[in-house]
C-alpha positions in Angstrom: 83.8 92.9 100.9 86.8 93.6 99.2 89.0 96.3 100.1 91.8 98.4 98.7 93.5 100.4 101.0 96.4 103.0 100.5 97.9 105.6 103.1 99.9 108.5 103.1 101.2 109.6 105.9 104.0 111.1 108.1 107.5 109.2 108.3 107.1 108.8 111.8 103.8 106.8 111.8 104.3 104.5 108.3 105.5 101.6 110.6 102.5 101.9 113.0 99.8 102.0 109.9 101.5 99.1 108.1 101.5 97.5 111.5 98.1 98.0 112.2 96.8 96.9 108.8 98.9 93.5 108.0 96.8 91.7 110.6 93.6 92.4 108.2 94.6 92.5 104.8 97.5 91.6 102.4 100.6 94.2 101.6 101.0 94.5 98.2 103.0 97.3 98.0 104.5 100.3 100.3 101.7 102.1 101.2 98.9 99.3 99.6 96.8 96.8 101.4 94.2 94.3 99.4 91.9 91.7 100.7 88.9 90.5 102.0 87.5 91.7 105.5 84.2 92.0 106.9 82.0 94.8 108.1 83.2 94.5 111.6 86.8 94.0 110.8 86.9 96.5 108.8 85.3 98.9 111.1 87.5 97.6 113.9 90.5 98.6 111.8 89.1 102.3 110.8 88.8 102.5 114.6 92.2 101.5 114.9 93.7 103.7 112.1 91.5 106.9 113.3 93.8 106.7 116.8 97.0 106.5 114.6 97.1 109.3 112.0 97.2 112.8 112.6 93.8 113.9 110.7 95.4 117.0 110.0 98.2 115.7 107.7 97.7 112.4 106.6 95.5 110.4 104.5 94.1 106.6 104.3 91.6 105.9 101.4 90.0 102.9 101.3 88.0 101.8 98.2 85.7 99.1 98.9 84.1 96.4 96.3 81.5 93.9 97.1 84.2 91.3 96.1 87.4 90.8 94.3 85.5 89.7 91.0 84.8 93.4 90.4 88.4 94.6 90.7 90.5 94.0 87.7 94.2 94.3 88.8 97.3 95.3 86.0 100.5 95.8 87.4 103.5 97.1 85.7 107.5 96.2 86.9 108.2 94.1 89.6 106.1 92.8 92.1 106.4 94.6 95.6 103.8 91.9 97.3 104.8 91.2 101.0 104.1 88.4 102.7 103.2 90.3 105.2 106.6 90.5 106.7 106.3 93.1 109.6 
């Protein structure tokens, strides 16, 4: 499956969330990741994120598509795609 993951978390947890997502997905903007992922790896990633977020303050949104062909990406301005720099 192909997913879009975005998050809005407290300042002190931003780096932890980013570092958790980098091994699984491609970092394209400050709080946004995209990529192909298996069901098993998505479950692992979600479990890791649950342990790092403060559920009463933070938000992680995951949009699941069958594959990337179902998503059309439109961009304005400069690209902020990162090469998984930690």
